[in-house]
Legacy VTK file of the C-alpha trace (Angstrom):
# vtk DataFile Version 3.0
C-alpha trace
ASCII
DATASET POLYDATA
POINTS 53 float
1.880 6.220 5.728
2.648 8.244 2.616
5.185 5.745 1.475
2.418 2.938 1.788
-0.106 4.903 -0.102
2.579 5.871 -2.804
3.443 2.109 -3.117
-0.229 1.316 -3.786
-0.555 3.985 -6.412
2.686 3.174 -8.245
1.951 -0.603 -8.129
-1.532 -0.142 -9.503
-0.288 2.357 -12.313
2.392 -0.401 -13.328
0.062 -3.343 -13.051
-1.898 -2.194 -16.146
1.200 -2.268 -18.311
1.984 -5.272 -20.547
4.748 -7.040 -18.563
5.957 -10.503 -17.755
3.869 -12.486 -15.265
6.521 -12.118 -12.604
6.435 -8.368 -12.940
2.649 -8.280 -12.666
2.774 -10.517 -9.595
5.404 -8.230 -8.092
3.080 -5.216 -8.747
0.163 -6.994 -7.133
2.356 -7.921 -4.091
3.365 -4.254 -3.867
-0.266 -3.006 -4.006
-1.388 -5.442 -1.387
1.664 -4.721 0.824
1.064 -0.917 0.495
-2.594 -1.258 1.459
-1.767 -3.408 4.411
0.890 -0.869 5.426
-1.640 2.025 4.991
-4.068 0.099 7.088
-1.677 -0.511 9.862
-0.345 3.005 10.037
-3.909 4.462 9.887
-4.998 2.171 12.689
-1.933 3.305 14.833
-2.885 6.925 14.104
-6.493 6.304 15.121
-5.451 4.479 18.252
-2.943 7.253 19.210
-5.565 9.874 18.710
-8.007 7.908 20.898
-5.536 7.751 23.874
-4.944 11.435 23.814
-8.346 12.423 24.915
LINES 1 54
53 0 1 2 3 4 5 6 7 8 9 10 11 12 13 14 15 16 17 18 19 20 21 22 23 24 25 26 27 28 29 30 31 32 33 34 35 36 37 38 39 40 41 42 43 44 45 46 47 48 49 50 51 52
C-alpha cells in the first residue's frame, strides 16, 4: 500500500518537470498504476476487516 502511494506521489512530482514526451507519459502511467494499486490494496484491507467481525 505504501509503495503504491509513494509511486503516485513521486510520479506526480516528476510529471510537472520539463521532460521528453515519453518521460511524461511514463510518469502518468506510474501515477495511474500507483493509484490503481492503492485502490486494490485498500479494497483488500477493507474486505479483510469486514470478514473479521
